[in-house]
DSSP file (Angstrom, degrees, kcal/mol; ACC not computed):
  #  RESIDUE AA STRUCTURE BP1 BP2  ACC     N-H-->O    O-->H-N    N-H-->O    O-->H-N    TCO  KAPPA ALPHA  PHI   PSI    X-CA   Y-CA   Z-CA
    1    1 A M              0   0    0      0, 0.0     3,-0.0     0, 0.0     5,-0.0   0.000 360.0 360.0 360.0 148.5  -39.7   30.7    3.2
    2    2 A Q    >>  -     0   0    0      1,-0.1     3,-1.7     0, 0.0     4,-0.5  -0.767 360.0-114.3-104.3 153.6  -36.4   31.8    4.5
    3    3 A P  H >> S+     0   0    0      0, 0.0     4,-2.2     0, 0.0     3,-1.6   0.863 116.0  62.9 -54.5 -36.0  -33.1   31.6    2.4
    4    4 A E  H 34 S+     0   0    0      1,-0.3     0, 0.0     2,-0.2     0, 0.0   0.765  99.4  55.3 -61.4 -24.6  -31.8   29.1    4.9
    5    5 A D  H <4 S+     0   0    0     -3,-1.7    -1,-0.3     1,-0.1     3,-0.0   0.626 114.0  39.6 -81.0 -13.7  -34.6   26.7    3.9
    6    6 A I  H << S+     0   0    0     -3,-1.6     2,-0.2    -4,-0.5    -2,-0.2   0.841  97.5  73.4-105.7 -44.1  -33.7   26.9    0.2
    7    7 A F     <  -     0   0    0     -4,-2.2     2,-0.2    38,-0.0    38,-0.1  -0.537  64.1-163.2 -83.0 141.0  -29.9   26.9   -0.2
    8    8 A R        -     0   0    0     -2,-0.2     3,-0.1    36,-0.2    -2,-0.0  -0.658  12.9-115.9-119.1 173.7  -28.1   23.6    0.4
    9    9 A N  S    S+     0   0    0      1,-0.3     2,-0.1    -2,-0.2   136,-0.1  -0.881  87.8  24.2-156.4 121.4  -24.6   22.4    1.1
   10   10 A P  S    S-     0   0    0      0, 0.0     2,-0.5     0, 0.0    -1,-0.3   0.589  71.9-152.8 -86.8 171.1  -23.1   20.6   -0.7
   11   11 A Y  E     -a  145   0A   0    133,-2.4   135,-2.5    -3,-0.1     2,-0.7  -0.920  13.9-139.5-101.0 132.0  -24.3   20.9   -4.2
   12   12 A L  E     +a  146   0A   0     -2,-0.5     3,-0.3   133,-0.2   135,-0.2  -0.834  26.3 172.1 -96.9 111.4  -23.7   17.7   -6.3
   13   13 A L    >   +     0   0    0    133,-3.7     3,-1.8    -2,-0.7     5,-0.3  -0.063  34.4 124.2-110.6  30.8  -22.5   18.7   -9.8
   14   14 A E  G >   +     0   0    0      1,-0.3     3,-1.7   132,-0.2    -1,-0.2   0.781  64.0  71.6 -62.8 -26.2  -21.6   15.3  -11.2
   15   15 A F  G 3  S+     0   0    0     -3,-0.3    -1,-0.3     1,-0.3    -2,-0.1   0.622  79.1  77.6 -65.2 -12.7  -24.0   15.9  -14.1
   16   16 A L  G <  S-     0   0    0     -3,-1.8    -1,-0.3   131,-0.1    -2,-0.2   0.737  94.5-139.9 -69.9 -20.9  -21.5   18.4  -15.5
   17   17 A G    <   +     0   0    0     -3,-1.7     2,-0.2   130,-0.2    -2,-0.1   0.784  33.9 173.2  69.6  27.0  -19.4   15.5  -16.7
   18   18 A L        -     0   0    0     -5,-0.3    -1,-0.2   129,-0.2    -2,-0.1  -0.507  32.5-118.8 -69.4 132.9  -16.1   17.1  -15.7
   19   19 A E        -     0   0    0     -2,-0.2     2,-0.6     1,-0.1    -1,-0.1  -0.322  31.2 -98.1 -67.4 153.0  -13.2   14.7  -16.2
   20   20 A E        +     0   0    0      2,-0.0     2,-0.3    -2,-0.0    -1,-0.1  -0.641  65.9 145.6 -70.1 116.7  -11.1   13.8  -13.2
   21   21 A K        -     0   0    0     -2,-0.6     3,-0.1     1,-0.1    -3,-0.0  -0.973  60.9-102.6-150.7 165.1   -8.1   16.0  -13.4
   22   22 A A  S    S+     0   0    0     -2,-0.3     2,-0.3     1,-0.1    -1,-0.1   0.852  96.6   1.1 -60.4 -39.2   -5.8   17.8  -11.0
   23   23 A S        -     0   0    0     -3,-0.0     2,-0.3     2,-0.0    -1,-0.1  -0.996  55.1-160.9-152.3 156.0   -7.3   21.2  -11.4
   24   24 A Y        -     0   0    0     -2,-0.3     2,-0.3    61,-0.1    61,-0.0  -0.856  21.9-125.2-125.5 162.1  -10.0   23.2  -13.1
   25   25 A T     >  -     0   0    0     -2,-0.3     4,-2.0     1,-0.1     5,-0.2  -0.713  27.5-113.3-101.5 162.6  -10.4   26.9  -13.8
   26   26 A E  H  > S+     0   0    0     -2,-0.3     4,-2.9     1,-0.2     5,-0.2   0.866 120.6  56.7 -59.8 -34.7  -13.4   28.9  -12.7
   27   27 A T  H  > S+     0   0    0      2,-0.2     4,-2.9     1,-0.2    -1,-0.2   0.899 103.9  52.2 -64.3 -40.7  -14.1   29.3  -16.5
   28   28 A D  H  > S+     0   0    0      2,-0.2     4,-2.1     1,-0.2    -2,-0.2   0.939 113.7  43.8 -58.3 -47.3  -14.2   25.5  -16.9
   29   29 A L  H  X S+     0   0    0     -4,-2.0     4,-2.3     2,-0.2    -2,-0.2   0.928 115.0  48.0 -65.4 -45.9  -16.7   25.1  -14.1
   30   30 A E  H  X S+     0   0    0     -4,-2.9     4,-2.6     1,-0.2     5,-0.2   0.919 111.2  50.8 -62.0 -44.8  -18.8   28.1  -15.3
   31   31 A E  H  X S+     0   0    0     -4,-2.9     4,-2.3     1,-0.2    -1,-0.2   0.904 110.6  49.3 -60.2 -42.7  -18.8   26.8  -18.9
   32   32 A A  H  X S+     0   0    0     -4,-2.1     4,-1.1    -5,-0.2    -1,-0.2   0.896 110.9  50.3 -64.6 -40.1  -19.9   23.4  -17.8
   33   33 A I  H >< S+     0   0    0     -4,-2.3     3,-0.5     2,-0.2     7,-0.3   0.938 111.6  47.2 -63.6 -46.5  -22.7   24.9  -15.7
   34   34 A I  H >< S+     0   0    0     -4,-2.6     3,-1.3     1,-0.2    -2,-0.2   0.899 110.4  52.9 -62.9 -40.0  -24.0   27.0  -18.6
   35   35 A N  H 3< S+     0   0    0     -4,-2.3    -1,-0.2     1,-0.3    -2,-0.2   0.748 120.7  33.8 -66.6 -22.6  -23.9   24.0  -20.9
   36   36 A H  T <X S+     0   0    0     -4,-1.1     4,-2.4    -3,-0.5    -1,-0.3  -0.220  78.4 141.5-122.3  40.5  -26.0   22.1  -18.4
   37   37 A L  H <>  +     0   0    0     -3,-1.3     4,-2.8     1,-0.2     5,-0.2   0.860  67.9  53.7 -57.6 -42.0  -28.1   25.0  -17.1
   38   38 A Q  H  > S+     0   0    0      1,-0.2     4,-1.9     2,-0.2    -1,-0.2   0.933 112.6  43.6 -60.5 -45.5  -31.3   23.0  -16.8
   39   39 A K  H  > S+     0   0    0     -3,-0.3     4,-2.1     2,-0.2    -1,-0.2   0.880 112.8  53.2 -67.4 -36.9  -29.7   20.4  -14.6
   40   40 A F  H  X S+     0   0    0     -4,-2.4     4,-2.3    -7,-0.3    -2,-0.2   0.925 108.1  50.0 -63.5 -44.0  -27.9   23.0  -12.6
   41   41 A L  H  X S+     0   0    0     -4,-2.8     4,-1.6     1,-0.2     7,-0.2   0.887 109.6  51.5 -61.9 -38.8  -31.2   24.9  -11.9
   42   42 A L  H  < S+     0   0    0     -4,-1.9    -1,-0.2    -5,-0.2    -2,-0.2   0.891 110.4  48.8 -65.0 -38.4  -32.8   21.6  -10.8
   43   43 A E  H  < S+     0   0    0     -4,-2.1    -2,-0.2     1,-0.2    -1,-0.2   0.872 108.0  54.7 -68.3 -36.0  -29.9   21.0   -8.4
   44   44 A M  H  < S-     0   0    0     -4,-2.3     2,-0.2     1,-0.2    -1,-0.2   0.855 113.2-123.4 -66.4 -33.9  -30.1   24.5   -7.0
   45   45 A G    ><  -     0   0    0     -4,-1.6     3,-0.8    -5,-0.2    -1,-0.2  -0.635  42.6 -24.5 118.2-177.9  -33.8   24.0   -6.2
   46   46 A R  T 3  S+     0   0    0     -2,-0.2    28,-0.1     1,-0.2    -4,-0.0  -0.359 111.2  28.5 -71.9 142.6  -37.1   25.5   -6.9
   47   47 A G  T 3  S+     0   0    0      1,-0.3    26,-2.4    26,-0.1     2,-0.3   0.324  74.5 135.5 100.0  -6.7  -37.6   29.2   -7.9
   48   48 A F  E <   -B   72   0B   0     -3,-0.8     2,-0.4    -7,-0.2    -1,-0.3  -0.611  29.3-172.9 -82.6 132.8  -34.3   30.1   -9.7
   49   49 A C  E     -B   71   0B   0     22,-2.1    22,-2.7    -2,-0.3     2,-0.1  -0.992  26.2-122.0-123.8 124.8  -34.5   32.0  -12.9
   50   50 A F  E     +B   70   0B   0     -2,-0.4    20,-0.2    20,-0.2     3,-0.1  -0.422  39.1 161.4 -67.9 134.5  -31.3   32.6  -14.9
   51   51 A E  E     -     0   0B   0     18,-2.6     2,-0.3     1,-0.3    19,-0.2   0.708  53.3  -8.6-121.5 -44.2  -30.4   36.2  -15.5
   52   52 A A  E     -B   69   0B   0     17,-2.1    17,-2.8     3,-0.1     2,-0.4  -0.999  40.8-146.5-160.0 157.0  -26.8   36.7  -16.4
   53   53 A R  E    S+B   68   0B   0     -2,-0.3    15,-0.2    15,-0.2     3,-0.2  -0.992  90.2   1.6-125.4 135.4  -23.3   35.2  -16.8
   54   54 A Q  E    S-     0   0B   0     13,-2.5     2,-0.5    -2,-0.4    13,-0.2   0.931  83.4-163.1  52.1  50.3  -20.2   37.2  -16.1
   55   55 A R  E     -B   66   0B   0     11,-1.9    11,-2.5    -3,-0.2     2,-0.4  -0.518   9.9-139.0 -68.0 116.6  -22.3   40.3  -15.2
   56   56 A R  E     +B   65   0B   0     -2,-0.5     2,-0.3     9,-0.2     9,-0.2  -0.638  23.5 179.6 -84.9 132.0  -20.0   43.3  -15.3
   57   57 A I  E     -B   64   0B   0      7,-2.6     7,-2.8    -2,-0.4     2,-0.4  -0.958  12.4-152.6-125.0 150.3  -20.2   46.0  -12.7
   58   58 A T  E     -B   63   0B   0     -2,-0.3     2,-0.4     5,-0.2     5,-0.2  -0.974  15.5-177.6-132.3 134.9  -18.0   49.0  -12.7
   59   59 A F  E >  S-B   62   0B   0      3,-2.5     3,-2.3    -2,-0.4    -2,-0.0  -0.994  79.7 -22.3-127.4 123.5  -16.7   51.4  -10.0
   60   60 A D  T 3  S-     0   0    0     -2,-0.4     3,-0.1     1,-0.3    -1,-0.1   0.870 127.5 -49.1  44.3  49.4  -14.5   54.3  -11.0
   61   61 A N  T 3  S+     0   0    0      1,-0.2     2,-0.5     0, 0.0    -1,-0.3   0.606 113.1 118.7  69.3  14.1  -13.6   52.8  -14.3
   62   62 A T  E <   -B   59   0B   0     -3,-2.3    -3,-2.5     2,-0.0     2,-0.3  -0.957  54.1-145.9-110.6 128.7  -12.6   49.4  -12.7
   63   63 A H  E     -B   58   0B   0     -2,-0.5     2,-0.3    -5,-0.2    -5,-0.2  -0.726  16.8-178.1-100.1 141.5  -14.6   46.4  -13.9
   64   64 A Y  E     -B   57   0B   0     -7,-2.8    -7,-2.6    -2,-0.3     2,-0.4  -0.932  14.9-143.5-129.3 154.6  -15.6   43.4  -11.8
   65   65 A R  E     -B   56   0B   0     -2,-0.3     2,-0.5    -9,-0.2    -9,-0.2  -0.980   2.9-149.0-128.7 129.0  -17.5   40.4  -13.0
   66   66 A I  E     -B   55   0B   0    -11,-2.5   -11,-1.9    -2,-0.4   -12,-0.4  -0.833  18.7-140.6 -92.0 126.0  -20.1   38.3  -11.1
   67   67 A D  E    S+     0   0B   0     -2,-0.5   -13,-2.5   -13,-0.2     2,-0.4   0.931  76.6   1.3 -56.4 -56.0  -19.9   34.7  -12.3
   68   68 A L  E     -BC  53  81B   0     13,-2.0    13,-3.1   -15,-0.2     2,-0.4  -0.998  61.2-164.0-138.7 139.6  -23.7   33.9  -12.4
   69   69 A V  E     +BC  52  80B   0    -17,-2.8   -18,-2.6    -2,-0.4   -17,-2.1  -0.989  13.9 172.0-125.9 130.4  -26.8   36.0  -11.6
   70   70 A F  E     -BC  50  79B   0      9,-2.6     9,-3.0    -2,-0.4     2,-0.4  -0.862  26.0-136.6-125.8 162.1  -30.2   34.5  -10.9
   71   71 A Y  E     -BC  49  78B   0    -22,-2.7   -22,-2.1    -2,-0.3     2,-0.8  -0.993  15.6-145.9-117.7 133.0  -33.5   35.9   -9.7
   72   72 A H  E  >> -BC  48  77B   0      5,-3.3     4,-1.6    -2,-0.4     5,-1.3  -0.867   7.4-164.4-101.5 111.2  -35.3   33.8   -7.2
   73   73 A R  T  45S+     0   0    0    -26,-2.4    -1,-0.1    -2,-0.8   -25,-0.1   0.744  86.6  47.6 -70.4 -24.6  -39.1   34.2   -7.8
   74   74 A I  T  45S+     0   0    0    -27,-0.2    -1,-0.2     1,-0.1   -27,-0.1   0.912 119.9  36.5 -81.0 -45.6  -40.1   32.8   -4.4
   75   75 A L  T  45S-     0   0    0      2,-0.1    38,-0.2   -28,-0.1    -2,-0.2   0.645 102.6-136.0 -78.7 -14.7  -37.7   34.9   -2.3
   76   76 A K  T  <5 +     0   0    0     -4,-1.6    37,-3.6     1,-0.2     2,-0.3   0.947  64.5 102.9  56.6  54.0  -38.2   37.9   -4.7
   77   77 A C  E   <S-C   72   0B   0     -5,-1.3    -5,-3.3    35,-0.2    -1,-0.2  -0.989  75.5 -97.5-155.6 160.9  -34.5   38.7   -4.8
   78   78 A H  E     -C   71   0B   0     35,-0.4    38,-2.5    -2,-0.3     2,-0.5  -0.570  30.1-153.2 -76.7 146.7  -31.4   38.4   -6.9
   79   79 A V  E     -Cd  70 116B   0     -9,-3.0    -9,-2.6    -2,-0.2     2,-0.5  -0.981   8.0-161.4-123.4 117.1  -29.0   35.5   -6.1
   80   80 A L  E     -Cd  69 117B   0     36,-2.7    38,-2.9    -2,-0.5     2,-0.5  -0.842   4.0-159.8-101.1 131.3  -25.4   36.1   -7.0
   81   81 A I  E     -Cd  68 118B   0    -13,-3.1   -13,-2.0    -2,-0.5     2,-0.5  -0.950   6.4-168.3-117.5 128.2  -23.1   33.1   -7.4
   82   82 A D  E     - d   0 119B   0     36,-2.4    38,-2.3    -2,-0.5     2,-0.4  -0.966  15.1-146.1-112.6 124.7  -19.3   33.4   -7.2
   83   83 A L  E     - d   0 120B   0     -2,-0.5     2,-0.4    36,-0.2    38,-0.2  -0.779  15.9-173.3 -94.7 130.9  -17.5   30.2   -8.2
   84   84 A K        -     0   0    0     36,-3.0    38,-0.4    -2,-0.4     4,-0.1  -0.987  19.7-162.1-126.6 131.8  -14.2   29.4   -6.4
   85   85 A M  S    S+     0   0    0     -2,-0.4     2,-0.1    36,-0.2   -61,-0.1   0.637  77.3  50.5 -84.8 -15.2  -11.9   26.6   -7.4
   86   86 A E  S    S-     0   0    0      1,-0.2    36,-1.6    36,-0.1    37,-0.7  -0.387 103.9 -63.2-109.4-172.7  -10.1   26.6   -4.0
   87   87 A E  B     -f  123   0C   0     35,-0.2    37,-0.2    34,-0.2    -1,-0.2  -0.354  68.2 -86.6 -65.2 153.4  -11.1   26.5   -0.4
   88   88 A F        -     0   0    0     35,-2.3     2,-0.3    -3,-0.1    37,-0.2  -0.364  47.8-167.8 -60.3 139.5  -13.2   29.4    0.9
   89   89 A S    >>  -     0   0    0     -3,-0.1     3,-1.4     1,-0.1     4,-0.9  -0.925  34.5-113.2-127.4 158.8  -11.1   32.4    2.1
   90   90 A H  H 3> S+     0   0    0     -2,-0.3     4,-1.5     1,-0.3     3,-0.4   0.810 115.3  63.8 -61.0 -29.0  -12.2   35.4    4.1
   91   91 A G  H 3> S+     0   0    0      1,-0.2     4,-2.4     2,-0.2    -1,-0.3   0.810  93.4  62.3 -63.5 -29.4  -11.5   37.6    1.0
   92   92 A D  H <> S+     0   0    0     -3,-1.4     4,-2.3     1,-0.2    -1,-0.2   0.886 101.9  50.8 -63.1 -38.4  -14.3   35.8   -0.9
   93   93 A A  H  X S+     0   0    0     -4,-0.9     4,-2.4    -3,-0.4    -1,-0.2   0.904 110.0  49.5 -66.2 -41.2  -16.8   37.0    1.6
   94   94 A G  H  X S+     0   0    0     -4,-1.5     4,-1.8     2,-0.2    -2,-0.2   0.908 110.7  50.0 -64.1 -42.0  -15.6   40.6    1.2
   95   95 A Q  H  X S+     0   0    0     -4,-2.4     4,-1.9     1,-0.2    -2,-0.2   0.934 112.4  46.9 -61.4 -46.8  -15.8   40.3   -2.6
   96   96 A M  H  X S+     0   0    0     -4,-2.3     4,-2.7     1,-0.2    -2,-0.2   0.884 107.7  56.8 -64.1 -37.9  -19.3   39.0   -2.4
   97   97 A N  H  X S+     0   0    0     -4,-2.4     4,-2.4     1,-0.2    -1,-0.2   0.885 105.8  51.3 -61.0 -38.6  -20.4   41.7    0.0
   98   98 A V  H  X S+     0   0    0     -4,-1.8     4,-2.3     2,-0.2    -1,-0.2   0.940 110.8  48.2 -61.5 -47.8  -19.3   44.3   -2.5
   99   99 A Y  H  X S+     0   0    0     -4,-1.9     4,-2.6     1,-0.2    -2,-0.2   0.912 112.4  48.8 -59.8 -43.4  -21.3   42.6   -5.2
  100  100 A L  H  X S+     0   0    0     -4,-2.7     4,-2.7     2,-0.2    -1,-0.2   0.905 110.2  50.3 -66.2 -41.9  -24.4   42.4   -2.9
  101  101 A N  H  X S+     0   0    0     -4,-2.4     4,-2.0     2,-0.2    -1,-0.2   0.915 112.0  48.8 -62.0 -42.1  -24.1   46.1   -1.9
  102  102 A Y  H  X S+     0   0    0     -4,-2.3     4,-3.1     1,-0.2     5,-0.5   0.950 112.9  46.8 -61.1 -49.3  -23.9   47.1   -5.5
  103  103 A Y  H  X>S+     0   0    0     -4,-2.6     4,-1.9     1,-0.2     5,-1.6   0.888 110.3  53.1 -62.5 -39.3  -26.9   45.0   -6.5
  104  104 A K  H  <5S+     0   0    0     -4,-2.7    -1,-0.2     1,-0.2    -2,-0.2   0.914 118.7  35.1 -61.4 -42.7  -29.0   46.3   -3.6
  105  105 A E  H  <5S+     0   0    0     -4,-2.0    -2,-0.2    -5,-0.2    -1,-0.2   0.842 132.7  22.8 -81.6 -34.7  -28.3   49.9   -4.5
  106  106 A N  H  <5S+     0   0    0     -4,-3.1    -3,-0.2    -5,-0.2    -2,-0.2   0.665 127.0  32.3-112.7 -19.2  -28.3   49.7   -8.3
  107  107 A E  T  <5S+     0   0    0     -4,-1.9    -3,-0.2    -5,-0.5    -4,-0.1   0.645  85.3 102.5-117.5 -20.0  -30.2   46.6   -9.6
  108  108 A S      < -     0   0    0     -5,-1.6     2,-0.2    -4,-0.2     3,-0.1  -0.421  57.2-146.5 -72.0 142.2  -33.0   45.9   -7.1
  109  109 A E    >   -     0   0    0      1,-0.1     3,-2.3    -2,-0.1    -2,-0.1  -0.611  37.4 -74.4-100.7 164.4  -36.5   47.0   -8.2
  110  110 A K  T 3  S+     0   0    0      1,-0.3    -1,-0.1    -2,-0.2     3,-0.1  -0.370 123.2  24.6 -57.6 132.0  -39.3   48.2   -5.9
  111  111 A G  T 3  S+     0   0    0      1,-0.4    -1,-0.3    -2,-0.1     2,-0.2   0.243  92.9 126.0  93.4 -12.7  -40.6   45.2   -4.0
  112  112 A D    <   -     0   0    0     -3,-2.3    -1,-0.4     1,-0.1   -35,-0.2  -0.516  56.4-131.2 -75.6 146.0  -37.4   43.2   -4.3
  113  113 A N        -     0   0    0    -37,-3.6   -35,-0.4   -38,-0.2    -4,-0.1  -0.474  45.7 -71.1 -83.7 167.2  -35.9   41.8   -1.1
  114  114 A A        -     0   0    0     -2,-0.2    -1,-0.2   -37,-0.1   -13,-0.1  -0.280  60.8-101.6 -59.3 143.0  -32.1   42.3   -0.5
  115  115 A P        -     0   0    0      0, 0.0    24,-0.7     0, 0.0     2,-0.4  -0.219  32.8-142.3 -65.3 158.8  -29.9   40.2   -2.8
  116  116 A I  E     -de  79 139B   0    -38,-2.5   -36,-2.7    22,-0.1     2,-0.4  -0.945   7.1-145.4-124.0 143.2  -28.3   37.0   -1.5
  117  117 A G  E     -de  80 140B   0     22,-2.7    24,-3.1    -2,-0.4     2,-0.5  -0.891   8.3-167.7-112.0 141.7  -24.9   35.7   -2.3
  118  118 A I  E     -de  81 141B   0    -38,-2.9   -36,-2.4    -2,-0.4     2,-0.7  -0.992   5.8-161.0-124.1 123.6  -23.7   32.1   -2.7
  119  119 A I  E     -de  82 142B   0     22,-3.0    24,-2.3    -2,-0.5     2,-0.7  -0.917   8.4-161.2-102.6 111.3  -20.1   31.3   -2.8
  120  120 A L  E     +de  83 143B   0    -38,-2.3   -36,-3.0    -2,-0.7     2,-0.3  -0.841  23.3 168.6 -94.9 114.7  -19.6   27.9   -4.4
  121  121 A C  E     - e   0 144B   0     22,-2.4    24,-1.9    -2,-0.7   -34,-0.2  -0.833  48.7-116.0-129.2 163.3  -16.2   26.6   -3.4
  122  122 A A  S    S-     0   0    0    -36,-1.6     2,-0.3   -38,-0.4   -35,-0.2   0.751  95.7 -12.0 -69.7 -24.4  -14.2   23.4   -3.5
  123  123 A G  B     -f   87   0C   0    -37,-0.7   -35,-2.3    20,-0.1     2,-0.3  -0.979  62.5-157.0-166.0 167.0  -14.0   23.3    0.3
  124  124 A K        -     0   0    0     -2,-0.3     2,-0.6   -37,-0.2     3,-0.1  -0.994  19.2-135.0-156.4 149.3  -14.6   25.3    3.4
  125  125 A N     >  -     0   0    0     -2,-0.3     4,-2.5   -37,-0.2     5,-0.2  -0.938  21.8-147.1-102.5 117.1  -13.6   25.6    7.0
  126  126 A E  H  > S+     0   0    0     -2,-0.6     4,-2.4     1,-0.2    -1,-0.1   0.851  96.4  51.7 -57.0 -38.8  -16.8   26.1    9.0
  127  127 A S  H  > S+     0   0    0      2,-0.2     4,-2.3     1,-0.2    -1,-0.2   0.925 110.5  47.7 -65.2 -44.1  -15.1   28.4   11.6
  128  128 A L  H  > S+     0   0    0      1,-0.2     4,-2.5     2,-0.2     5,-0.2   0.913 112.0  50.4 -63.0 -42.3  -13.6   30.6    9.0
  129  129 A V  H  X S+     0   0    0     -4,-2.5     4,-1.9     2,-0.2     5,-0.3   0.929 109.7  51.8 -59.1 -45.8  -17.0   30.9    7.2
  130  130 A K  H  X S+     0   0    0     -4,-2.4     4,-1.6    -5,-0.2    -2,-0.2   0.935 116.0  38.2 -58.0 -49.8  -18.7   31.8   10.5
  131  131 A Y  H  < S+     0   0    0     -4,-2.3    -1,-0.2     1,-0.2    -2,-0.2   0.803 115.5  52.8 -76.6 -28.0  -16.3   34.6   11.3
  132  132 A A  H  < S+     0   0    0     -4,-2.5    -1,-0.2    -5,-0.2    -2,-0.2   0.790 120.7  31.3 -76.4 -27.0  -15.9   35.9    7.8
  133  133 A T  H >< S+     0   0    0     -4,-1.9     3,-1.5    -5,-0.2    -2,-0.2   0.592  90.5 110.1-108.3 -13.1  -19.7   36.2    7.2
  134  134 A A  T 3< S+     0   0    0     -4,-1.6     3,-0.1    -5,-0.3    -4,-0.0  -0.375  84.8  15.5 -65.2 139.4  -21.0   37.1   10.7
  135  135 A G  T 3  S+     0   0    0      1,-0.3    -1,-0.2    -2,-0.1     2,-0.2   0.378  87.6 136.9  82.4  -5.0  -22.2   40.6   11.2
  136  136 A L    <   -     0   0    0     -3,-1.5    -1,-0.3     1,-0.1     4,-0.1  -0.519  56.3-137.0 -74.2 143.6  -22.5   41.3    7.5
  137  137 A A  S    S+     0   0    0     -2,-0.2     2,-0.2    -3,-0.1    -1,-0.1   0.766  85.4  70.1 -69.8 -23.7  -25.7   43.2    6.5
  138  138 A Q  S    S-     0   0    0     -5,-0.1     2,-0.6     1,-0.0    -2,-0.1  -0.609  89.4-112.6 -95.9 154.1  -26.1   40.9    3.5
  139  139 A K  E     +e  116   0B   0    -24,-0.7   -22,-2.7    -2,-0.2     2,-0.4  -0.774  39.2 177.0 -85.0 119.2  -27.0   37.2    3.4
  140  140 A I  E     -e  117   0B   0     -2,-0.6     2,-0.4   -24,-0.2   -22,-0.2  -0.992  10.4-166.2-126.8 126.2  -24.0   35.2    2.2
  141  141 A F  E     -e  118   0B   0    -24,-3.1   -22,-3.0    -2,-0.4     2,-0.6  -0.911   6.3-156.5-109.4 138.1  -24.1   31.4    2.0
  142  142 A V  E     +e  119   0B   0     -2,-0.4     2,-0.4   -24,-0.2   -22,-0.2  -0.965  20.2 176.5-115.0 116.9  -20.9   29.4    1.5
  143  143 A S  E     -e  120   0B   0    -24,-2.3   -22,-2.4    -2,-0.6     2,-0.3  -0.944  25.4-131.2-125.1 142.8  -21.5   26.0    0.0
  144  144 A K  E     -e  121   0B   0     -2,-0.4  -133,-2.4   -24,-0.2     2,-0.4  -0.635  21.0-151.3 -84.6 145.7  -19.2   23.3   -1.1
  145  145 A Y  E     -a   11   0A   0    -24,-1.9     2,-0.4    -2,-0.3  -133,-0.2  -0.898   3.6-157.6-115.8 153.4  -19.7   21.7   -4.5
  146  146 A M  E     -a   12   0A   0   -135,-2.5  -133,-3.7    -2,-0.4  -132,-0.2  -0.997   8.7-162.7-129.3 127.4  -18.8   18.2   -5.5
  147  147 A T  S    S+     0   0    0     -2,-0.4     2,-0.3  -135,-0.2  -129,-0.2   0.521  80.6  44.1 -89.1  -4.6  -18.1   17.3   -9.2
  148  148 A N  S    S-     0   0    0   -131,-0.1  -135,-0.1  -133,-0.1     3,-0.1  -0.971 100.4 -91.7-133.6 151.8  -18.6   13.6   -8.5
  149  149 A L        -     0   0    0     -2,-0.3    -2,-0.1     1,-0.1     6,-0.0  -0.343  53.8-106.7 -57.9 140.5  -21.1   11.7   -6.4
  150  150 A P        -     0   0    0      0, 0.0    -1,-0.1     0, 0.0    -4,-0.0  -0.318  30.6-110.4 -69.6 153.3  -19.8   11.3   -2.9
  151  151 A T     >  -     0   0    0      1,-0.1     4,-2.7    -3,-0.1     5,-0.2  -0.271  37.3 -99.5 -70.2 169.4  -18.6    7.9   -1.6
  152  152 A E  H  > S+     0   0    0      1,-0.2     4,-2.1     2,-0.2     5,-0.1   0.905 126.4  49.6 -59.4 -41.2  -20.7    6.2    1.0
  153  153 A K  H  > S+     0   0    0      2,-0.2     4,-2.1     1,-0.2    -1,-0.2   0.919 111.3  48.2 -64.9 -44.1  -18.4    7.4    3.7
  154  154 A Q  H  > S+     0   0    0      1,-0.2     4,-2.3     2,-0.2    -2,-0.2   0.905 110.7  51.9 -62.6 -41.3  -18.5   11.0    2.4
  155  155 A L  H  X S+     0   0    0     -4,-2.7     4,-2.3     1,-0.2    -1,-0.2   0.898 108.2  50.7 -62.8 -41.4  -22.3   10.8    2.2
  156  156 A M  H  X S+     0   0    0     -4,-2.1     4,-2.4     2,-0.2    -1,-0.2   0.895 110.0  50.6 -63.1 -40.3  -22.5    9.6    5.8
  157  157 A N  H  X S+     0   0    0     -4,-2.1     4,-2.5     2,-0.2    -2,-0.2   0.898 109.4  50.7 -64.3 -40.6  -20.3   12.5    6.9
  158  158 A I  H  X S+     0   0    0     -4,-2.3     4,-2.4     2,-0.2    -2,-0.2   0.928 111.0  48.7 -61.7 -45.3  -22.5   15.0    5.1
  159  159 A I  H  X S+     0   0    0     -4,-2.3     4,-2.4     1,-0.2    -2,-0.2   0.910 111.4  49.4 -62.5 -43.1  -25.6   13.5    6.8
  160  160 A K  H  X S+     0   0    0     -4,-2.4     4,-2.2     2,-0.2    -1,-0.2   0.909 110.7  50.6 -63.1 -42.3  -23.9   13.7   10.2
  161  161 A E  H  X S+     0   0    0     -4,-2.5     4,-1.3     1,-0.2    -2,-0.2   0.933 112.5  46.0 -60.5 -46.0  -22.9   17.3    9.7
  162  162 A E  H  X S+     0   0    0     -4,-2.4     4,-1.1     1,-0.2    -2,-0.2   0.876 110.8  52.4 -67.0 -37.7  -26.4   18.3    8.7
  163  163 A Q  H  X S+     0   0    0     -4,-2.4     4,-1.2     1,-0.2     3,-0.4   0.882 105.8  55.8 -64.5 -36.8  -27.9   16.4   11.6
  164  164 A G  H  < S+     0   0    0     -4,-2.2    -1,-0.2     1,-0.2    -2,-0.2   0.821 104.4  53.5 -63.1 -31.9  -25.6   18.3   13.9
  165  165 A K  H  < S+     0   0    0     -4,-1.3    -1,-0.2     1,-0.2    -2,-0.2   0.773 103.9  56.5 -73.6 -26.3  -26.9   21.6   12.6
  166  166 A I  H  <        0   0    0     -4,-1.1    -1,-0.2    -3,-0.4    -2,-0.2   0.838 360.0 360.0 -74.9 -33.6  -30.5   20.6   13.3
  167  167 A K     <        0   0    0     -4,-1.2    -1,-0.2    -3,-0.0    -2,-0.1   0.483 360.0 360.0 -62.6 360.0  -29.9   20.0   17.0
């Protein structure tokens, strides 16, 4: 299997039970995911094993935190997830690339494949995603999350988008 066959877009996170409100913090979203970890793993798909939350990595005495770390037993690699409350930005891809390079060099074991990054964001511009992630040595997926089930119209748009990718 290839990573493209496993990761989806969007992820439906309505089971988190987040109230309708104007804004959430990344901590709110992360806390809800951890509290509903079993359901989150089922939504992510087969093969994910939880490894860490707020995994700290350090460069020259500066600390960074990776929101969620999983190991994918089928792909035989780490999967790093960065949660974003806003639309995807090109800086998000650079940040994830740093995390992936660190994990590849310092955390991977013999026999592991290169780590993969997933940026879960509130929205994304496909063109920006394409240009921000093209040419990177690491696999980075940018997926939208939805905290409520989509309306019928939204669901039809998602299906049309996915059908367009198949052609």
